[in-house]
C-alpha positions as CSV (number, residue, x, y, z in Angstrom):
1,M,11.0,-12.6,-33.0
2,T,10.2,-13.3,-29.2
3,N,7.4,-11.7,-27.4
4,M,9.5,-9.7,-25.7
5,G,11.5,-8.3,-28.7
6,L,8.0,-7.2,-30.3
7,R,7.1,-5.4,-27.3
8,N,10.1,-3.4,-26.7
9,I,9.1,-2.2,-30.5
10,L,6.0,-2.2,-29.7
11,L,6.3,0.4,-26.6
12,P,6.6,3.7,-26.0
13,K,10.6,4.2,-25.2
14,D,9.4,6.9,-22.4
15,K,7.6,4.5,-20.0
16,K,6.4,7.0,-18.2
17,F,3.8,5.1,-16.4
18,F,6.1,3.7,-14.9
19,D,7.8,6.1,-13.7
20,L,4.3,7.6,-12.0
21,L,3.9,3.8,-10.4
22,T,7.3,4.1,-9.2
23,Q,6.3,7.5,-7.7
24,E,3.1,6.2,-6.9
25,S,4.9,3.3,-5.2
26,E,7.4,5.2,-3.1
27,N,5.0,7.9,-1.9
28,V,3.6,4.3,-0.1
29,V,6.5,4.1,1.5
30,E,7.1,7.3,2.9
31,G,3.8,7.0,4.3
32,A,4.5,3.9,5.9
33,Y,7.5,4.8,7.3
34,A,5.8,7.7,8.4
35,L,3.0,5.6,10.6
36,R,5.6,3.8,12.1
37,D,7.3,6.5,13.1
38,M,4.2,7.9,14.4
39,M,3.3,5.1,17.0
40,N,7.5,4.7,17.7
41,D,7.3,8.7,19.0
42,F,4.2,10.0,19.7
43,R,4.9,12.6,20.3
44,G,5.6,14.0,17.3
45,K,2.3,11.7,16.2
46,E,0.5,15.7,14.7
47,T,3.9,16.6,12.7
48,K,3.7,12.9,11.8
49,Y,-0.4,13.3,10.9
50,H,0.1,16.2,8.3
51,L,2.8,14.1,7.1
52,I,1.2,11.7,6.1
53,R,-2.3,13.7,5.4
54,D,0.6,15.7,2.7
55,L,1.1,12.2,1.3
56,E,-2.6,11.0,0.8
57,H,-2.8,14.6,-1.4
58,K,0.0,13.7,-3.7
59,G,-1.0,10.1,-4.1
60,D,-4.1,11.5,-5.6
61,S,-1.9,13.5,-7.6
62,I,0.1,11.4,-8.6
63,V,-3.3,9.0,-9.3
64,H,-4.9,11.2,-11.1
65,T,-2.1,11.5,-13.0
66,I,-2.1,8.6,-14.6
67,F,-5.8,8.3,-15.1
68,E,-5.1,11.5,-17.8
69,K,-2.3,10.0,-19.4
70,L,-4.1,6.5,-19.2
71,D,-7.0,9.1,-21.4
72,K,-4.6,10.4,-24.0
73,A,-2.5,7.4,-24.7
74,L,-3.1,5.4,-27.8
75,I,-0.4,2.5,-26.4
76,T,0.4,2.1,-22.7
77,P,2.9,-0.2,-20.8
78,I,0.5,-2.4,-20.2
79,D,-3.3,-2.4,-21.3
80,H,-5.4,0.9,-19.9
81,E,-7.1,-1.1,-17.6
82,D,-4.2,-3.1,-15.8
83,L,-2.9,0.2,-15.5
84,S,-5.8,2.1,-14.1
85,Q,-6.4,-1.0,-11.3
86,L,-3.1,-0.7,-10.4
87,A,-3.0,3.0,-10.1
88,S,-6.3,3.1,-7.4
89,N,-4.9,-0.2,-5.6
90,F,-1.7,1.7,-4.1
91,D,-3.8,4.7,-3.6
92,D,-5.9,2.7,-1.5
93,V,-2.6,1.5,0.7
94,I,-1.9,5.6,1.3
95,D,-5.6,5.6,2.0
96,G,-5.2,3.1,4.3
97,I,-2.0,5.0,6.3
98,Y,-3.3,8.1,6.3
99,G,-6.9,6.7,7.6
100,V,-4.7,5.1,10.7
101,A,-3.1,8.1,11.4
102,K,-6.3,10.1,11.6
103,R,-8.8,7.8,13.6
104,I,-5.5,8.2,15.9
105,I,-5.2,12.3,15.8
106,L,-9.6,12.3,15.5
107,Y,-10.0,9.7,18.7
108,E,-6.9,11.1,20.9
109,I,-5.7,8.5,21.4
110,P,-3.3,8.7,24.5
111,E,-0.5,6.4,23.5
112,P,0.4,3.1,21.2
113,T,0.2,0.1,22.0
114,L,1.9,-2.6,21.7
115,E,-0.2,-4.0,19.3
116,M,-0.3,-0.9,17.1
117,G,3.1,-0.7,16.7
118,E,3.6,-4.2,15.3
119,F,0.7,-3.4,12.4
120,A,2.9,-0.5,11.2
121,E,5.9,-2.6,11.1
122,L,3.7,-4.9,9.0
123,I,3.1,-2.7,7.0
124,V,6.2,-0.9,6.2
125,Q,7.4,-4.8,5.5
126,S,4.4,-5.1,3.0
127,V,4.5,-1.5,1.1
128,N,9.0,-2.8,1.1
129,V,7.2,-5.8,-0.9
130,L,5.1,-4.2,-3.3
131,N,7.8,-1.0,-4.3
132,T,10.5,-4.1,-5.2
133,A,7.7,-6.0,-6.9
134,L,6.9,-3.4,-9.1
135,K,10.5,-3.8,-10.3
136,V,10.2,-7.3,-11.2
137,M,6.5,-6.5,-12.5
138,Q,7.8,-4.3,-15.0
139,K,10.2,-6.7,-16.2
140,F,7.2,-9.4,-16.4
141,D,9.1,-12.3,-14.5
142,Q,6.1,-14.9,-13.2
143,E,8.7,-16.2,-11.3
144,H,9.9,-13.3,-9.0
145,I,6.8,-11.7,-8.8
146,E,5.2,-15.0,-7.4
147,K,7.6,-14.9,-5.2
148,H,6.7,-11.2,-3.9
149,C,3.1,-12.5,-4.2
150,I,4.0,-15.6,-1.2
151,E,5.3,-12.7,0.8
152,A,2.5,-10.1,1.0
153,D,0.3,-12.8,1.2
154,R,2.0,-13.9,4.3
155,L,2.7,-10.8,6.1
156,E,-1.7,-9.8,5.4
157,N,-2.0,-13.5,7.0
158,L,-0.1,-11.7,10.1
159,A,-1.8,-9.8,10.0
160,D,-4.8,-10.6,10.1
161,D,-3.8,-13.2,13.1
162,L,-2.6,-9.9,15.1
163,L,-6.0,-7.8,14.7
164,N,-7.7,-11.8,16.8
165,R,-4.9,-11.3,18.9
166,A,-5.4,-7.4,19.3
167,V,-9.0,-6.9,20.0
168,A,-9.3,-10.4,22.1
169,K,-7.1,-9.1,23.9
170,L,-9.3,-5.7,24.2
171,F,-12.5,-7.1,26.0
172,K,-10.7,-8.0,28.7
173,T,-10.4,-4.6,29.2
174,N,-12.8,-2.5,31.2
175,D,-13.2,0.6,29.3
176,P,-16.3,0.3,26.0
177,I,-15.2,3.8,24.6
178,Q,-11.2,2.3,24.2
179,I,-12.2,-0.6,22.8
180,L,-14.5,0.5,20.1
181,K,-11.9,3.2,19.6
182,L,-9.4,1.3,18.7
183,K,-11.1,-1.8,18.0
184,E,-11.8,0.4,14.8
185,I,-8.2,1.3,14.6
186,Y,-6.8,-2.3,14.1
187,E,-9.4,-3.1,12.0
188,K,-8.1,0.1,9.4
189,F,-4.8,-1.3,10.2
190,E,-5.7,-4.7,8.4
191,E,-7.4,-4.0,6.1
192,T,-4.8,-1.5,5.1
193,T,-2.2,-5.0,5.0
194,D,-5.3,-6.3,2.2
195,R,-4.7,-3.5,0.2
196,A,-1.0,-3.9,0.1
197,E,-2.2,-7.7,-0.8
198,D,-4.6,-6.9,-3.3
199,V,-1.5,-4.8,-5.1
200,T,0.7,-7.9,-5.8
201,D,-2.5,-9.5,-6.9
202,V,-2.6,-7.2,-9.7
203,M,1.1,-6.9,-10.2
204,H,0.7,-11.5,-10.3
205,D,-2.1,-10.4,-13.1
206,I,-0.8,-8.5,-15.5
207,V,3.1,-10.4,-15.5
208,L,1.0,-13.1,-16.2
209,K,-1.0,-11.5,-19.4
210,N,2.3,-10.4,-20.7
211,A,5.1,-12.9,-19.9
């Protein structure tokens, strides 16, 4: 009997953990699009902020449910520790998105910079990679998960380069308070792409363990 055949016999049929991870991933995607919408229409930034805040709370609830079910489960599709890490890492991404939106509101940023729009687009691309990679991970497809990891890494590198350029541009301006505010926001944007890459790294490790 193949490893895949044995796995299908041993694993529960309801796949509830994969369903919950899918909910978490889709919640992150919705948050990323809301953040991009905020950058595209700052007049509605308060509305988008409240939506992102609600999505962050929803993400916390999904993670709590996953942890509760893990405590009670004897058999899971993948290791308890891997499931826990994956759920936490997804939560870090929506936390990062919320962190950006919250700082924009708290710091009373009057209008989005070009770089903020570029960061938001990179985050949207990154979370779409995560969402697709999650489907691949469930099939324990090593070849395709590696492609998604490479793409997540590419996007993170683009965000890192963008951060360097954005901060360098900031230091050519003469408003020290605005420099501090925007620098922190830019760094939070870039950190969020780091967290997205962390998710694909965990997925890659899971596939390698179970291939």
